[in-house]
N, C-alpha and C positions, 0 to 999 in steps of 0.2 A: 554423412557422418562425421561429427564434429571432432576434431582432434587438436590437442595443444601444439602450438607452434612456437617452440623455444627459442626461435630466432627473432622474434618480434616482441617488442617491450611496450609498445604504445600504438595508438590508431593515428591514421594521418588526419591532421587537424585541417582539413581542406574541405569546406562546406560543399564546394562543387561536385565532390566525389560522393557525399552522403546521400542516399535515396530514402532511408528510414532510420528512425532512431528511437530505442526505448530505453528507459533509465529506471533502475530499481528503485523502489519506494520504501525498502528496508535494507538491513544489513546483517543478514543472518550470519551464524558461526559456520564456516566451511571448513573443510580439511582437503587440500588437494595434493596430488602425490607428490611425495618428497618434502612436504612443508608442514609446519606445524598447524593445528587448528586455530583460526582466528576469523574475526568478523570481516566482511567484505562487501563491497559495493559491485553492481553489475550494469553492463551495458549490452544491448543486442542492436548491431548497426549494420545496415546493408550498405555495401560500398560499391560503386560503379567504376568499372575499369573497360571503357570502350563499350563493346556491345554485350559484356558479361557483368555478371553482379556477384560479390562475394559477400556472404552473410556471417558475421563473427560474433562471439560472444567473448566480451572483455570482463575480467574480475580485477578489481584493485584490492589488494590484501591490506587491512588497517595497520597491522604492525610492521610488516617488512616493506610495506610501500611499493610493492611490485605489481606490475600489471601481467596478468596470464591471459594469453589470447587463445581462443579455441576458433578454428576455422573450419569451415566445410568447402568442398569444391565449388569452384565457380559454376553459376548456372546462367541460363537465358532469362530475359525479362519475365516471360510467361510463367517461369518456376519460381521467380522471387518470393511470392507470397507463401508458397509452400516451405521454401528454404527458411523464411523467417518463423514460421509456425514451429518448425523442428527446433531452432535456436531458442525460441520462447519456452518450448516444453523442456529443453536442456537445462535451462537457466531455472525454471520453475521447480524442476526435480531436486535443486539444491536448496531450496527454500525461499529463492527470490520472489518478489511481486513485482512485475515489470509494468510500467504506465509508457504508453504511446506519448511521445512529445509533440505531435502534430507538426512534425517537421516541415512538410510541404507547405503549410499555412503559415510558417513563422517569417518574417522579413529578415534581411541580411544582419541587421543589427543583432536582433535575438538569437540567430543562428550562431553567431559569432560570440555571444555572451554564454549561451549554453556549452559550446564546445570548451570554451575557456575555463569553465566552471567545473566540467566533468574530468576527474582525474584520468580516466582510460585515454584521453587525448595529449596527456603531458607525459615527459619522460619520467620514469621512476626516480624517486629520491635516493641519494647515495645510502648505502647501507652503513652504519657505524660498527666498527669492529669491537667484539666483546673480547675482554681479557679473561674473564672467568666465565666457563660454561655454567649456565643454570639449569636446574631440573624443571622440566616443564610440568604444569598442573593439568590434570584432566578436567579440572574445573575453571572455565574462563573467567567467570565472576570472582572466584577466589584469587585467581592470579592478578586481575587489576586491582583488587584490594591490597593484595602484598605489594604491588608496586607502589601503591600510594604510601603505604606504611614505609617502605624502602626509602621513598623519596624524602619524607620527613626525617628519617633517621640520618640519612647521608648528609643532609644540609646541617644535622647537628643543632636543630633548633625544635622548639615546641610548635605545634602547628599554628597557635595563636600568635607567634612571632614572626610569621612569614611576611615577605615583601609583598607589594601590590600585585608583582607579576605571578609569584608563587601561588597567591591566593586564587588568581585566575585559573591557574592549571590545576590547583585542587578542586575549584569548583566545577570544572570541565570533567575532571574524572568522575566526581560523584554523581554529575548529569548523565554520563555515559553509563555508569553503574545502574542508575535508575532506568534507563531506556532498556538496558539488558535484561533487568529484573521484570520490566513491563513484558517483555517479549517471551519471557518464560513463564508469565502468568503469575507473579507474585507482587501485587500492587501495594501490599503493605510495607513490604521490605522497600520496594521503588520509593514509596513515599518518604521514608527516612531518608534515603540517598538524595531526593530532589530538595528536601528542607536543609540538609547539610550543604548541598551545593550553593542554595541561596544564602546560607549563613556565610560562606566564604565570599562569594561575588554573585550577586543577583543576576538573573538571566531570564530572557523571554521562554526559553526551551525549558528551564526547570518549572516555570510557572505554568506553562502548557501542560507539562506532564502532571503537575498536582491537579490542575483543572480536569484532566481526564480521570483521574484517580476518584477526586470528589464527585464527579458526575456519574460514572458508570460503575464504580466499585463500591463507594459509600453511600450514594443515594443522597449527597448533600448538594443539591442544584444551586443555591445561593452562593455557596462558597466556591463552587466551580466557575460560575459566572465572575466572581471577583477574581479569580485566578487568571482566566482567559482575558478578562479586560486589562490586568496589570501586564500580560505579555503584550497585549496590543498597545498599551501605553508605551512600552519600552521599544517596541518594533511595530510600527503602524502598518506595514505592509506584509506582516506575518501571515501568510495564507493558511498555514495549518492552524494556527490559532482562530482565526476566521471561520474556518470550516467547522471546527470543533464547537466554538461557540454558537455558529448558525444551527448545528445539530442539536445542541442543548436547547435552544430556543423551539425547534420543531417538536422536540420530546414535551415541551411544556405548552404546546399549542400557540406559541407567540410566533406565527408564521410572518406577520408583517415586520417583526424585528430581524428575522433571520434572512430576508431578501437581499438588503444591501450587503450584509457580509458575505453571504454566498456568491453573490453576483460579482463582487470584486474578486474573491479568490478564484472563481471559474474562469475569470478573464485573464488571470496571471499566466502567461505562456510558459514560465519556468517552474510552475508549481507542479510538482510530479502526481500529486493525486487530486489534480483539478477536476477528474471525473466524479470524484465523491462529492465535491462543491456543487458541479452542475446538475447532477441527479437529484441532490436534496433541493437545490434551487428549484428545479422542475417542480418537485413535490409541494414547496412553499408556495409558488405561482398557484398550483392547483388548489391548494387549501384556501388560498384567498380570492378564489373565483375566476382566476386567469387559466381557465382550462387549457386552450389550445397553446398558450404560451409554455405552460407546464409540460404538455406533452412534447413540445418542439425541443425543449431542453434536455429532458430525459432522453429522447431519441438522439440528440447530439452526443450526449455521454456514451450512450451505447454504441453509437457509431466508432467510437474511439476504443471502448472497451466492451466488446460483446459478451464477454463472460462476467460481466458484473451482475451478479445474482439479484441483487435489491433492486438494480435499475428495472429489470424485466418485471419483477413483482410490483414495483410501483406503477408501471405502465399498465400492466394487466388489471391492477386495482382501480385504476382511473377509469378504463374503459368498462370494468363490470359494474362500478357504481353509477356510470353514465348510462347503463344498459345497453353499451355498444358491444353486444356479446360475442360477435364474430371477431371484433378486433381484440376483445378481451382472451378470446380462445386462443388466438394466434400468438398474443404476447406470452400467455402463460405456458403454451406449448414450447415457445423458445426458452422460457425460464427453464422449463424441465429438461430441454435438449442441452443447454448450456451448463446446467447444474444439476446432472442426473442423480447426484448422491444427496441432494437436499430434499428430506421428505416433504416439506411444505410444497416445494414445486409442483409435485404429483397431486396433493391435495388440492391446491388452488386450480389446477389444470382440470382435474376432475370434478369440481364444482360448478365450473362454467359449462363444461360438457354435458354434464347433468340438467342445467338449465336450458341447454339447446335440444334437450331430449335425445343426446346421443349417449344412450345407456351402456352399450357394449363398450365404447372408448372410454366413457367415465369409470366403468367398472375395472378396466385395465389399469387406468392411473390410480384408483383407490387400493388396489391390489398391490402395486408397488410400493405404497407407503404404510400398510396395514401391519407390518411387522418391525417393530422398532430395532435399529441397530445398535443404539446405545441409550442410555438414561435420558439424555436430553430430547430424544425423538419420542419418547413415550406419549405426550400429549398429542402429538400430530398422529401418531399411529392409532391411538385411540379414537380419535376423530374419523380417520379414513375407515377404520373397521365399522364405525357406526353408519357411515354412508353405504358401505358395502351392504351392510344388513338391511338398511332401508331400500336400497336397489331391489334386494330380492334375488332369487336365483335367475341365471340367464335364460 
């Protein structure tokens, strides 16, 4: 059982004590006991102390700059995996998406760099005393917007008259607003914020955000490609932009162009979402005729992130298209096991089971997806119902 330890304010920055490390790939809004709601980063870390291991969850709150440490009772080595799973579930229940760092495969230089970058290993910043108590808003986006307006007002200048430093700060606020709006599913308002951010001070993050909107919300791939390329011009090692541009190329069947981008991102040990890059790299290899190389990359991604639904679907599809039906069935079964609420997982599993003449097992899978849970599942549910009808009565 994980409980907050109020006496701890940071994790020990000692690589020798760290047995495993996971880092959040997002910054959701959380509200912990006795604190205001604010965005946060998370880390799940297994710490070794002699023969025992302690698994902790560390949250770093963005506004108060404090670390909140949740700890579980120490366990023996044989129970570490179960303790890590409990910690991951605890963090995921708050909305965090955790990625494994591949800690044991990093060299000492990269381990030290990772520790130095993560705020959970740093002492919390000193709090600034507030003279006037401010009313908190229940809407975090509106609160940030008001902070920006107050920022301009207190400077007693129009925004256009800001200094270079103030323009950078304003750009950062608008870029973060854009990120928040994207997380809330409002790409059009997010687009306005990213554009305003670039008006103040151009940044690769804002261009990357615009690329995502053009690609997946507005269906304007050429403009998306331009934005991703601009982000990479400004920061050539920007792995997130490489991954997004690679995904865009895959969506347009430009698999050969996607490979070098995804390969570079997938090999970046500090990129938190490199699983996405590696899985898509495997798919690009497969689509260019490098089948076993593609399978190897996707398996590598799934070894790090076994709950990555798309990876299991990609692997099963490769085997299915190659008529390696037993392997396809195993991959789709794992897809359904790891992602039981995804209707498509049961559809794909059922289709391969039917090809293997395992009618009873196929019927069971189709029955699990034949009733739509929401609007987006209706096409899959209709297909599952059709397969059920074709199979006939048991």
